[in-house]
N, C-alpha and C positions, 0 to 999 in steps of 0.2 A: 166802437159804440155808435150806433145810429140814434139820432134824435129826430123826432118828427114834431112839428109845431102846427097846432090847429087853433081854431076859434080866436083869431087875431092875437096870436102869441100868448093865450091864456092857458093852453093845454099842451103839455109836453109829454111825449111818449118815449120812454127809454127802451131800446132794443139791443139785445146781445148780452154783453157782460158788464156788470158793475161790481168790481171787487178791488182788493188792495192795489192791484197793478195799474188801474186807470182812474183813481179817485180824483186826482188834481184836475185832469182834463175834463171829466164829467162835471165836477163842481164848478169849474169856470163856465162851462156851457149853461148850466142851470142858473148861475148868477147873471150871466149875460141875458138870458131869457127873462129873468125877474126884473132886470133894468127897464124892460118895456111895459111892465104891468105891475099892479099892486097885489094881484092874486094869481097864483100859478098852480095849476093842477098837474101833478106828475103821475102819469100812468106807468105802472111797473109790471103789467101783465105780460109783456113780451120779453122780459129778461130771461136769459138762458142760464146765466151764471150770476150768483149773488151771494155775498158773504156778509159777515157781521161788520166788517170794516166799511162796506158800502152802505149798510143800514145806518151805521153811526154817522157817516158823512152826510147822509140825507137828514138825519136828526139835527146835527149841528148847523147845516145850511138852513133848515127850517127855523131853528131858534134865532139865528142871525137875521133872517128875514123878519121875524116877529119883532126883534129889537129895533128894526128900521121901519116899523109900521107897515109891513108887508106880510103876505100869507103864502105858505106853500102847503098844498093839500096833497098828501101821499095817497094814491088811489091804486087799489089792487082788488080786482073782482074774482079772479080765478087761479092765479099762479100760486100753487101750493107751496113751492119752495120759498117764495117771498113771504108768504103768510107765516110759514114756520120760523123763518129767521126773525121777522118782526116780533113774533110771539116770544121767541127765545130771549131777545134783547129788550123786550118791553116797550116797543115803539107802536104807537097807535097809527092806524091807517083807515081809509074809507073804502067801503065796498060799493057805495053808490056815490055818484057825483052830486054834491049838494046843488040844489036849484039856484041858490043865490050866487054860486060860482059860475054859472053859465051865462 
């Protein structure tokens, strides 16, 4: 799993696979990135493999951030697989990066 960080650690792009086999590793990397900011945008467009377990981990990590007065914005503009899984499990995501987040 490759992670790319942009905009002074406020934008994280996940690339490759996010599935039940690597959830702990990816969750730790997201939480480490969130330690450096109060608002983190996670771009999911470059994911090649994604399952419901990965979507649920993102949801739980987002809820934990909110409980700590932080924010995770899940961003997906074009990846149909990610959109389909989010739709299936009922998780909201953004198709445009909110201006206040930049």
